[in-house]
C-alpha positions as CSV (number, residue, x, y, z in Angstrom):
1,M,8.2,36.6,4.2
2,D,10.6,38.9,2.4
3,G,11.7,37.9,-1.1
4,P,14.7,35.7,-1.8
5,T,18.1,37.4,-1.7
6,Q,19.8,37.1,-5.0
7,T,22.3,38.5,-7.5
8,G,22.2,37.7,-11.2
9,A,22.0,39.1,-14.7
10,P,18.7,40.8,-15.7
11,L,17.2,39.2,-18.8
12,R,15.6,41.0,-21.7
13,T,11.9,41.8,-21.8
14,G,9.5,42.9,-24.5
15,P,5.9,42.9,-25.6
16,L,4.1,39.6,-25.7
17,R,3.8,38.3,-29.3
18,L,0.6,36.3,-29.8
19,A,0.4,36.1,-33.6
20,P,1.8,33.0,-35.4
21,V,5.4,33.4,-36.7
22,A,5.3,32.4,-40.4
23,E,9.0,31.5,-40.6
24,A,9.0,29.3,-37.5
25,E,9.2,25.5,-37.9
26,L,7.7,25.0,-34.5
27,E,5.8,27.3,-32.1
28,W,3.5,27.0,-29.2
29,W,1.3,28.9,-26.7
30,F,1.4,27.3,-23.2
31,G,-0.4,28.1,-20.0
32,Q,-0.6,26.5,-16.6
33,G,-2.1,27.6,-13.3
34,H,-4.9,27.2,-10.8
35,V,-8.4,28.4,-10.0
36,T,-10.4,28.3,-6.8
37,G,-14.0,29.0,-6.0
38,E,-16.5,28.2,-3.3
39,T,-16.5,24.5,-4.2
40,T,-13.8,24.4,-6.8
41,R,-10.1,23.9,-6.7
42,L,-8.5,23.1,-10.0
43,R,-4.9,22.9,-11.4
44,F,-4.8,23.2,-15.2
45,M,-2.6,23.2,-18.2
46,F,-3.2,23.9,-21.9
47,A,-1.0,24.1,-25.0
48,L,-1.5,24.9,-28.7
49,F,1.3,23.8,-31.1
50,R,1.8,24.7,-34.7
51,A,4.5,23.1,-36.9
52,E,5.6,23.4,-40.5
53,I,8.5,21.3,-41.5
54,G,9.6,20.2,-44.9
55,G,6.4,21.4,-46.5
56,T,4.2,19.4,-44.0
57,E,1.9,21.4,-41.6
58,G,0.4,20.2,-38.4
59,S,-1.0,21.3,-35.1
60,V,-1.7,19.9,-31.6
61,V,-4.1,20.8,-28.8
62,L,-3.3,19.6,-25.3
63,T,-5.4,20.2,-22.1
64,H,-5.0,18.7,-18.7
65,V,-7.1,19.5,-15.6
66,L,-6.6,18.1,-12.1
67,D,-9.4,18.5,-9.5
68,E,-7.7,18.9,-6.2
69,V,-11.0,18.1,-4.3
70,T,-11.6,14.7,-5.9
71,G,-8.1,13.9,-7.2
72,K,-9.6,13.2,-10.7
73,T,-7.8,14.2,-13.9
74,Q,-9.2,15.1,-17.3
75,A,-6.9,15.3,-20.4
76,Q,-7.1,15.5,-24.1
77,A,-4.5,15.5,-27.0
78,R,-5.7,16.3,-30.5
79,V,-3.2,16.0,-33.3
80,T,-3.6,16.5,-37.1
81,P,-2.5,14.0,-39.7
82,G,0.4,16.4,-40.4
83,I,1.8,15.9,-36.9
84,L,1.8,12.1,-37.5
85,A,3.8,12.7,-40.7
86,I,6.3,15.0,-39.0
87,E,6.8,12.7,-36.1
88,D,7.4,9.8,-38.5
89,R,10.1,11.9,-40.2
90,I,11.7,12.7,-36.8
91,A,11.6,9.0,-35.9
92,A,13.4,8.0,-39.1
93,E,16.2,10.5,-38.4
94,V,16.5,9.5,-34.8
95,A,16.6,5.8,-35.8
96,K,19.7,6.4,-37.9
97,S,21.6,7.4,-34.7
98,C,20.4,4.6,-32.4
99,V,19.6,1.5,-34.5
100,P,22.7,-0.6,-35.4
101,N,23.3,-0.2,-39.2
102,W,25.2,-3.5,-39.4
103,V,22.1,-5.7,-39.0
104,P,20.3,-6.1,-42.3
105,G,16.7,-5.0,-42.2
106,L,16.8,-3.9,-38.5
107,M,16.2,-0.2,-39.4
108,Q,13.2,-1.1,-41.5
109,L,11.8,-3.4,-38.8
110,A,12.2,-0.7,-36.1
111,L,10.4,1.9,-38.2
112,W,7.6,-0.6,-39.1
113,R,7.0,-1.3,-35.4
114,H,7.1,2.4,-34.6
115,R,4.4,3.1,-37.2
116,K,2.3,0.2,-36.1
117,D,2.4,1.5,-32.5
118,N,1.4,5.0,-33.7
119,A,-1.5,3.5,-35.7
120,A,-2.8,1.9,-32.6
121,L,-2.4,4.9,-30.4
122,T,-6.0,6.2,-30.5
123,L,-7.3,2.7,-29.7
124,R,-5.1,2.4,-26.6
125,H,-5.5,6.0,-25.4
126,P,-9.0,7.5,-25.4
127,A,-7.5,10.9,-24.6
128,L,-5.7,11.0,-28.0
129,T,-7.6,12.0,-31.1
130,V,-6.5,12.5,-34.7
131,D,-8.4,15.6,-35.7
132,P,-8.0,16.9,-39.3
133,K,-9.4,20.3,-38.3
134,G,-6.5,21.1,-36.0
135,V,-5.9,24.5,-34.4
136,R,-7.8,27.3,-36.1
137,F,-6.1,30.7,-36.0
138,G,-7.5,34.1,-36.4
139,T,-5.6,37.4,-36.7
140,D,-6.3,41.0,-35.9
141,P,-7.1,40.3,-33.2
142,F,-5.4,37.0,-32.4
143,A,-7.5,34.0,-31.6
144,A,-6.6,30.2,-31.6
145,S,-9.0,27.4,-30.9
146,G,-9.4,23.7,-31.1
147,G,-10.8,20.8,-29.0
148,G,-13.0,23.2,-27.0
149,L,-10.0,25.4,-26.0
150,L,-10.0,29.0,-27.0
151,L,-7.3,31.6,-26.5
152,A,-8.2,35.1,-27.8
153,H,-6.9,38.6,-27.5
154,D,-9.4,41.3,-26.6
155,P,-7.5,44.5,-27.5
156,M,-10.4,46.8,-26.7
157,R,-10.3,45.7,-23.0
158,G,-6.6,44.8,-22.8
159,L,-7.4,41.2,-21.9
160,L,-6.4,37.7,-22.9
161,R,-9.5,35.5,-22.8
162,L,-9.4,31.7,-22.1
163,T,-12.0,29.0,-22.6
164,L,-10.8,25.6,-21.2
165,P,-12.8,22.4,-21.0
166,T,-12.7,21.0,-17.4
167,G,-14.7,17.8,-17.8
168,G,-18.3,16.9,-16.9
169,G,-19.7,19.1,-19.6
170,S,-18.4,22.3,-17.9
171,G,-15.6,24.6,-18.8
172,L,-13.6,27.5,-17.5
173,E,-14.4,30.9,-19.0
174,A,-11.7,33.3,-17.8
175,Q,-9.7,36.4,-18.6
176,V,-6.3,37.8,-17.6
177,P,-4.9,41.3,-18.3
178,M,-2.4,41.5,-21.2
179,P,1.0,42.1,-19.6
180,D,2.9,45.3,-20.5
181,A,6.1,43.3,-20.9
182,V,7.3,39.7,-20.6
183,M,10.6,37.9,-20.6
184,H,11.8,37.7,-24.2
185,E,15.1,35.9,-24.7
186,D,16.7,34.0,-27.4
187,A,17.2,30.4,-26.0
188,A,21.0,30.9,-26.4
189,G,20.6,33.9,-24.0
190,L,19.2,31.5,-21.4
191,S,21.9,28.9,-21.9
192,A,25.0,28.8,-24.1
193,G,24.1,25.1,-24.8
194,H,21.0,26.1,-26.8
195,A,21.1,26.9,-30.5
196,A,20.5,30.5,-31.3
197,G,17.2,31.5,-32.9
198,F,14.6,29.9,-30.6
199,H,12.6,32.6,-28.9
200,Y,11.2,32.2,-25.4
201,Q,8.7,34.5,-23.8
202,C,7.3,34.1,-20.3
203,A,4.8,35.8,-18.0
204,P,4.7,33.7,-14.8
205,A,1.9,35.3,-12.7
206,L,-1.1,36.8,-14.5
207,P,-4.1,37.3,-12.3
208,L,-7.1,35.3,-13.6
209,S,-10.8,35.7,-13.0
210,G,-13.8,34.0,-14.5
211,R,-16.5,31.3,-14.0
212,I,-17.0,27.6,-14.2
213,G,-20.8,27.2,-14.8
214,H,-22.4,29.6,-12.3
215,E,-19.5,29.6,-9.9
216,S,-17.1,32.5,-9.8
217,V,-13.4,31.6,-9.6
218,T,-10.1,33.4,-9.3
219,G,-6.5,32.2,-9.7
220,S,-3.3,32.7,-11.6
221,L,-2.0,31.9,-15.1
222,W,1.7,31.2,-16.0
223,F,1.9,31.9,-19.8
224,D,4.7,30.9,-22.1
225,R,5.2,31.6,-25.8
226,Q,8.0,29.9,-27.8
227,W,8.9,29.7,-31.5
228,G,11.9,28.8,-33.7
229,A,13.6,25.8,-35.4
230,L,13.1,22.2,-34.6
231,E,16.9,21.7,-34.8
232,G,18.5,22.6,-31.5
233,W,15.3,22.4,-29.4
234,M,14.1,18.8,-30.1
235,L,16.9,17.4,-32.3
236,A,20.6,17.7,-32.4
237,D,23.3,16.4,-34.7
238,A,24.6,12.9,-34.1
239,P,27.4,10.8,-35.8
240,R,24.5,9.2,-37.8
241,G,21.1,10.9,-38.2
242,K,19.8,13.0,-35.3
243,A,19.8,12.7,-31.5
244,L,16.5,13.2,-29.8
245,L,16.5,15.9,-27.1
246,G,14.3,15.8,-24.0
247,W,13.8,18.2,-21.2
248,D,12.9,18.6,-17.5
249,W,11.1,21.9,-16.8
250,F,10.0,23.2,-13.4
251,A,7.8,26.2,-12.5
252,L,7.7,27.0,-8.8
253,S,5.8,29.9,-7.1
254,L,7.8,31.1,-4.1
255,G,5.2,33.8,-3.3
256,P,3.0,36.3,-5.0
257,D,6.0,38.2,-6.5
258,W,8.6,35.5,-6.8
259,H,8.7,32.6,-9.3
260,L,11.3,30.2,-10.4
261,M,11.7,28.6,-13.8
262,L,14.3,25.8,-14.1
263,S,15.0,23.8,-17.2
264,R,17.4,21.2,-18.4
265,H,17.7,20.0,-22.0
266,H,19.4,16.6,-22.4
267,D,20.4,14.1,-25.0
268,R,17.9,11.3,-24.6
269,P,20.1,8.3,-25.6
270,T,22.9,9.3,-23.2
271,G,21.2,11.6,-20.6
272,T,24.0,14.2,-21.2
273,T,22.9,17.7,-20.4
274,R,23.1,20.0,-23.4
275,A,21.7,23.2,-21.9
276,A,20.3,24.4,-18.5
277,S,18.8,27.6,-17.2
278,T,17.7,29.0,-13.9
279,V,15.5,32.1,-13.9
280,L,14.1,34.0,-11.0
281,F,11.2,36.3,-11.7
282,D,11.4,39.1,-9.0
283,R,8.3,41.3,-9.2
284,G,8.1,40.5,-12.9
285,Q,11.8,41.1,-13.7
286,P,13.5,38.0,-15.0
287,I,17.0,37.3,-13.6
288,A,19.4,34.6,-14.7
289,L,21.0,33.1,-11.5
290,P,24.7,32.5,-12.1
291,Q,25.1,29.3,-10.0
292,G,22.2,27.5,-11.8
293,H,20.4,24.7,-10.0
294,D,20.8,21.0,-9.2
295,A,17.9,18.7,-9.7
296,V,18.2,15.0,-8.8
297,P,15.3,12.5,-9.3
298,V,14.4,10.6,-6.2
299,R,11.4,8.6,-7.4
300,F,10.3,7.2,-10.8
301,W,6.9,6.2,-12.0
302,R,6.2,3.8,-14.9
303,S,3.3,4.5,-17.2
304,P,0.9,1.6,-17.7
305,A,-0.1,3.1,-21.0
306,T,3.3,3.6,-22.7
307,G,5.8,1.7,-20.4
308,A,7.8,4.9,-20.1
309,E,9.6,5.7,-16.8
310,Y,9.4,9.2,-15.6
311,P,11.3,10.9,-12.8
312,V,8.3,12.3,-11.0
313,Q,9.8,13.4,-7.7
314,W,12.9,15.5,-7.4
315,S,15.3,17.0,-4.9
316,V,16.1,20.6,-6.1
317,Q,18.7,23.1,-4.9
318,V,19.2,26.7,-6.1
319,P,22.4,27.8,-4.4
320,D,22.0,31.6,-5.2
321,L,18.8,31.6,-3.2
322,G,19.7,29.1,-0.5
323,F,16.7,27.1,-1.8
324,D,16.5,23.4,-1.0
325,T,13.3,21.6,-1.7
326,F,11.5,18.4,-2.8
327,V,9.1,18.6,-5.8
328,T,6.3,16.0,-5.6
329,P,3.4,15.4,-8.0
330,L,-0.1,15.7,-6.8
331,T,-0.7,12.4,-8.5
332,D,1.7,10.2,-10.5
333,D,-0.3,9.5,-13.6
334,Q,-0.2,12.8,-15.5
335,E,1.1,11.5,-18.8
336,I,-0.4,12.9,-22.0
337,P,0.0,10.3,-24.8
338,L,1.1,11.7,-28.2
339,P,2.7,9.9,-31.2
340,G,6.0,8.3,-30.5
341,G,8.6,10.3,-28.6
342,L,6.3,13.4,-28.5
343,T,4.4,11.9,-25.5
344,V,4.8,14.2,-22.4
345,W,4.4,13.9,-18.7
346,E,2.8,17.3,-17.8
347,G,1.9,17.5,-14.1
348,A,0.6,19.6,-11.3
349,A,2.9,19.3,-8.3
350,G,3.9,21.0,-5.1
351,F,7.2,21.7,-3.3
352,E,8.3,21.8,0.4
353,G,11.6,22.8,1.7
354,T,13.7,25.7,2.9
355,L,14.5,29.2,1.4
356,D,17.4,31.0,3.1
357,G,16.8,28.8,6.2
358,H,13.1,29.4,6.4
359,M,10.4,26.7,5.8
360,I,8.5,27.2,2.5
361,E,6.0,25.3,0.5
362,G,3.9,26.1,-2.6
363,P,2.5,25.0,-6.0
364,A,4.7,23.8,-8.8
365,R,4.4,22.4,-12.3
366,L,6.7,19.7,-13.8
367,E,7.1,18.9,-17.5
368,L,9.1,15.9,-18.6
369,A,9.6,15.4,-22.4
370,G,11.4,12.7,-24.4
371,Y,11.1,9.9,-21.9
372,A,8.6,7.9,-23.9
373,A,10.8,7.6,-27.0
374,V,11.9,4.0,-27.8
375,L,15.6,4.5,-28.6
376,S,16.9,1.0,-28.4
377,I,16.1,-2.7,-28.5
378,R,16.4,-2.6,-24.7
379,D,13.8,0.1,-24.5
380,R,11.5,-2.0,-26.6
381,W,12.0,-5.1,-24.5
382,R,11.4,-3.2,-21.2
383,R,8.0,-1.9,-22.5
384,R,6.6,-5.2,-23.6
């Protein structure tokens, strides 16, 4: 099938930056993709986070693997004590905006309950571990590791190497070529609703090859790199304190050379959209589509672990491409527990619909952030 017909504004590109950014409050290295072999068919995700806010440092390791043959999932979340302290500070600011200040002691009670919940997290969720070691970084060449995950630059061979635990004592040992250029936009360049100064890099289709045990596998890696300030990406000003921001993020592969990235940042207490972007990668060139996209949830799933409700199935339209589809998770339970409102639903999915009048289907990834935050007494009651 020919590629999608489109008109839009080309976005900026530049070299991939792997090294940590010292002045960034928050940054991460994210990858998602798939591998197949003679007996293997896996969908995977990994992320490494580094934060330094108000003199407190912390890091996070996330991995999630879904076996398409058996339907089983394997996940881990490793956070340092510093992340617990940063999340507690965020919770205190958010509580100012959503806990009534005219009830004596209610604020203190809400924060006490929040901290009690966080203290019990590792008991309720075996996938979550507090790990004082955190992510270990190396420079010249870049390397980052933690929890059995390794991401390392091999400049002599022009490769990015990946080691990813896949469960059962085995792991993926893989490599992808370093891209010559990737999308590199200030978040405000993707959407006027974003605060300036948050950098977003994206390479949506890096060819991957490697092994799991003795079996050769091939596949594809979607790689994102982001860094900047906490304010404007996860928090926004509110009449009192700060409002927590969440987001819905979609990655859809329309074919070998065409990929879509859709995102919407929203105010979690009200659901109001603050920023949205629609990017088509056409043979590697990122293009902002002017008419944006419409995404409407059609089915929700409630987590038995956190009580959070996630919109896991969506109806999506991209008018510039004549694209009309449904995005459906491969399995509903793809939540990765983290402290408080940091918990994320990070799921392998698929889509089926029409593109310019032709039937189309393919792999997708859906990320839902902010939905697990307890922002009101009603939220607390519903999750009892």
